[in-house]
TORTOR-326894 format. One line per 10 residues: number of its first residue (from 0); their letters; for each residue y, z, x of N, C-alpha, C. Coordinates in pm, 1 decimal. Last residue first. Layout:
// residues N
NUM> a> Y,Z,X,Y,Z,X,Y,Z,X  ...
This chain:
// residues 98
97> kivlkrtmtk> 763.8,-1331.7,-839.2,849.2,-1395.2,-929.9,799.4,-1498.7,-998.6  579.9,-1021.6,-709.3,568.2,-1168.3,-717.4,659.1,-1272.3,-884.5  648.6,-798.2,-466.9,708.3,-838.0,-574.3,707.6,-1035.7,-586.7  464.8,-527.9,-277.1,471.8,-686.5,-304.7,516.9,-670.7,-472.9  541.2,-214.2,-102.5,532.3,-298.5,-233.2,564.2,-453.1,-276.6  241.7,-133.5,86.6,341.2,-215.5,40.8,383.2,-305.1,-54.8  33.7,80.8,299.6,60.7,-6.6,187.5,173.0,-51.8,202.7  -282.0,88.7,553.9,-130.7,61.9,542.1,-57.3,1.7,425.7  -463.8,177.5,786.5,-459.5,107.8,615.6,-320.4,156.3,614.1  -748.4,89.4,973.9,-602.4,174.3,963.6,-573.2,116.2,853.4
87> knetvqlvyv> -993.2,19.7,1063.8,-984.3,110.8,979.3,-833.8,138.9,1036.7  -930.1,-239.9,1132.6,-948.5,-215.0,1206.2,-940.1,-6.9,1173.6  -752.7,-306.6,847.0,-749.1,-379.0,974.7,-812.5,-285.4,1068.4  -625.0,-307.7,484.3,-711.2,-245.0,622.0,-752.7,-329.1,708.3  -342.0,-291.8,289.6,-376.3,-354.9,399.1,-451.6,-294.8,493.6  -216.9,-327.7,-44.9,-289.5,-215.4,63.2,-402.3,-298.9,185.3  19.7,-365.5,-254.7,-33.2,-413.5,-134.2,-161.0,-292.8,-11.0  145.8,-255.8,-562.3,128.6,-225.9,-429.1,38.6,-295.9,-325.3  400.9,-524.7,-706.1,250.7,-464.9,-667.5,265.3,-383.8,-624.8  516.9,-650.5,-1026.8,567.4,-567.1,-932.8,439.2,-492.1,-898.0
77> gpvlgsinlt> 542.3,-993.1,-1165.8,559.4,-805.8,-1150.5,558.0,-793.0,-1028.8  395.2,-1231.0,-1294.0,477.0,-1185.9,-1237.2,519.3,-1038.7,-1266.6  17.0,-1247.1,-1248.4,113.8,-1275.2,-1308.5,280.3,-1192.6,-1249.3  -252.8,-1347.4,-984.4,-139.2,-1250.9,-1045.6,-88.6,-1306.6,-1151.7  -383.2,-1590.6,-889.5,-424.7,-1516.4,-1013.9,-338.1,-1369.2,-1050.4  -285.7,-1703.5,-685.5,-215.5,-1749.0,-770.0,-337.3,-1683.4,-924.5  -255.0,-1579.0,-447.6,-216.1,-1426.6,-520.0,-156.9,-1573.6,-694.0  -414.5,-1538.8,-103.2,-412.1,-1607.6,-249.4,-395.5,-1568.7,-343.1  -308.2,-1528.6,166.8,-349.4,-1437.3,69.2,-339.1,-1487.1,-84.4  -373.0,-1613.7,536.0,-287.9,-1677.3,366.0,-371.4,-1587.5,232.6
67> nttlrdvlvv> -455.0,-1592.4,788.3,-304.1,-1473.9,720.2,-245.7,-1558.5,576.0  -764.3,-1540.2,757.3,-685.0,-1645.8,789.1,-564.4,-1522.7,829.9  -968.9,-1385.0,665.9,-1026.3,-1355.0,826.5,-886.1,-1493.2,846.5  -973.4,-1126.5,452.5,-859.3,-1214.0,468.9,-903.5,-1250.2,656.7  -1088.7,-1038.2,140.3,-1088.9,-1039.8,339.7,-1040.6,-1146.6,365.5  -964.9,-891.7,-148.1,-1011.0,-1010.0,-83.7,-1038.8,-982.1,59.6  -897.2,-801.7,-463.5,-917.2,-753.9,-356.9,-997.0,-855.8,-284.6  -665.6,-715.3,-740.9,-715.7,-851.2,-656.0,-760.2,-758.0,-528.3  -591.8,-531.8,-908.4,-614.8,-628.7,-971.5,-661.6,-712.4,-869.2  -668.2,-184.0,-959.3,-680.8,-317.5,-894.0,-714.0,-407.5,-931.4
57> egfvdyvtik> -418.7,31.7,-1126.0,-577.4,-79.3,-1140.4,-583.8,-147.3,-1025.4  -186.8,154.9,-1166.0,-306.5,166.2,-1052.1,-439.8,94.5,-1019.6  4.1,40.1,-1287.7,-65.3,133.1,-1356.8,-188.2,189.0,-1283.6  97.9,-183.9,-1138.1,138.3,-22.3,-1201.4,102.1,51.1,-1204.8  -191.1,-296.5,-921.8,-85.9,-315.1,-1019.5,23.9,-179.4,-1081.7  -321.9,-318.2,-618.5,-323.0,-221.0,-713.6,-170.8,-329.8,-856.1  -516.4,-518.9,-394.9,-346.2,-507.3,-502.8,-414.1,-445.6,-590.4  -626.5,-527.9,-127.1,-688.6,-470.1,-260.4,-519.9,-461.4,-286.3  -819.2,-658.4,156.1,-621.6,-676.5,86.9,-672.6,-642.5,-67.7  -904.3,-612.1,511.8,-910.3,-635.7,382.7,-816.6,-588.8,306.5
47> kngnkattiy> -866.1,-852.9,816.6,-830.3,-776.2,694.4,-874.1,-745.2,563.0  -976.2,-954.7,1098.0,-984.9,-951.9,970.0,-936.5,-881.2,910.9  -685.5,-965.9,1301.4,-827.8,-952.2,1257.0,-837.0,-995.0,1219.5  -420.5,-1008.9,1457.2,-452.1,-1068.7,1336.6,-609.0,-1097.1,1312.4  -303.2,-845.9,1595.2,-401.4,-825.4,1619.8,-467.6,-962.9,1529.0  -68.2,-723.2,1486.5,-49.0,-805.9,1564.6,-194.6,-835.0,1659.6  -58.9,-887.7,1170.4,-47.3,-825.4,1198.8,-57.2,-887.3,1395.6  34.0,-1105.3,848.0,-6.6,-1102.7,999.0,43.0,-973.8,1000.2  50.7,-1305.7,573.3,7.2,-1130.0,622.6,-71.6,-1196.4,765.4  169.7,-1485.8,337.3,71.1,-1465.3,457.2,176.0,-1358.7,518.1
37> vedgyapnpy> 108.2,-1567.1,-2.6,153.1,-1507.2,91.2,113.3,-1501.2,212.4  104.3,-1849.9,-286.8,47.4,-1757.7,-125.1,149.7,-1658.7,-69.5  175.4,-1963.3,-483.9,48.8,-1931.0,-504.8,-8.0,-1848.1,-349.5  541.3,-1878.1,-482.8,419.4,-1977.9,-518.4,335.4,-1909.1,-558.2  730.0,-1662.6,-457.1,742.4,-1744.5,-552.7,664.7,-1817.3,-606.1  749.5,-1331.5,-349.6,695.8,-1415.7,-357.7,707.3,-1528.7,-463.9  1054.4,-1144.5,-254.0,913.2,-1138.2,-327.1,846.3,-1282.6,-320.8  853.0,-1197.6,41.3,838.8,-1141.0,-68.5,972.9,-1090.4,-123.8  641.6,-1473.0,194.5,751.3,-1440.3,125.4,753.9,-1317.6,40.3  530.8,-1171.1,398.9,671.9,-1285.2,341.4,567.9,-1429.6,286.3
27> mkfgkveepa> 510.7,-954.5,605.3,405.7,-1007.9,518.9,549.3,-1077.8,400.0  378.8,-786.6,894.5,463.1,-863.3,777.3,378.8,-952.3,716.6  257.5,-549.9,1163.1,239.2,-598.7,972.7,427.3,-707.0,964.3  242.7,-399.9,1394.7,304.8,-596.1,1389.4,272.2,-624.6,1274.3  -49.9,-216.3,1350.4,93.4,-274.9,1414.1,93.0,-425.8,1361.2  -75.4,-16.7,1044.4,-155.3,-148.8,1096.7,20.9,-232.1,1198.9  -91.7,323.5,1141.5,-59.9,190.5,1056.6,-78.7,88.0,1118.1  -247.7,602.2,1101.0,-191.6,485.4,1199.9,-188.1,353.6,1081.8  -154.6,897.0,870.7,-222.9,778.6,894.0,-183.2,663.5,965.1  -60.0,1155.6,1008.0,-19.0,1093.2,963.6,-98.4,928.6,968.6
17> vtnisvleqg> -283.2,1431.5,865.5,-237.8,1332.1,988.3,-220.2,1250.5,937.8  -225.5,1751.9,776.4,-259.0,1611.0,684.0,-201.3,1533.1,839.3  -346.7,2031.1,706.6,-365.1,1977.7,846.1,-372.2,1816.8,764.3  -179.3,2225.0,455.5,-266.5,2142.9,451.1,-235.5,2064.0,561.6  -89.4,2534.9,414.0,-47.1,2446.9,499.9,-198.7,2382.7,443.6  65.3,2706.6,143.0,-62.3,2679.9,202.5,-44.7,2595.0,254.3  181.8,3038.4,103.4,187.3,2897.4,143.3,67.9,2881.1,220.7  139.8,3203.3,-219.8,104.3,3230.1,-87.6,142.2,3063.5,-63.9  374.0,3211.7,-471.6,290.2,3213.3,-439.7,250.7,3153.6,-277.3  518.9,3535.5,-601.7,533.6,3447.6,-546.1,384.9,3369.9,-536.3
7> sttiplam> 725.7,3739.3,-878.2,568.6,3679.5,-785.1,533.9,3578.2,-733.4  939.1,4010.3,-900.2,928.0,3927.0,-838.6,724.9,3853.2,-887.5  1111.6,4232.0,-1178.2,961.5,4165.8,-1068.7,965.3,4014.3,-1069.6  1313.8,4432.2,-1230.6,1300.5,4286.7,-1177.8,1191.3,4310.9,-1055.0  1445.6,4625.5,-1446.7,1343.3,4667.8,-1369.6,1266.8,4474.7,-1302.7  1797.9,4717.2,-1532.9,1678.1,4645.3,-1548.7,1585.9,4601.2,-1445.9  2004.2,4974.2,-1595.0,1931.9,4919.2,-1496.1,1803.3,4863.0,-1541.3  2291.3,5055.4,-1711.5,2182.4,4998.5,-1779.9,2062.3,4965.1,-1627.9
């Protein structure tokens, strides 16, 4: 008994993706955070735009830092995604608040 086998496929489409440049010398501490502040430093320590997202992807905090101190007193304990943009370079990191 012979059964016909039909196969179909999708064309492989490549997307020209360029890896985003990360902020050099990035450090965030303490993580997990227990107080009202998190310190964010980079190699240039220039002005930074900080965006914090909750686990649902909602923006819960937006701030522009001219120093290295981010005030997180308005955030409840949990897991967040911190996005840092400095000199048109962006990176994300996980932030845990206890």
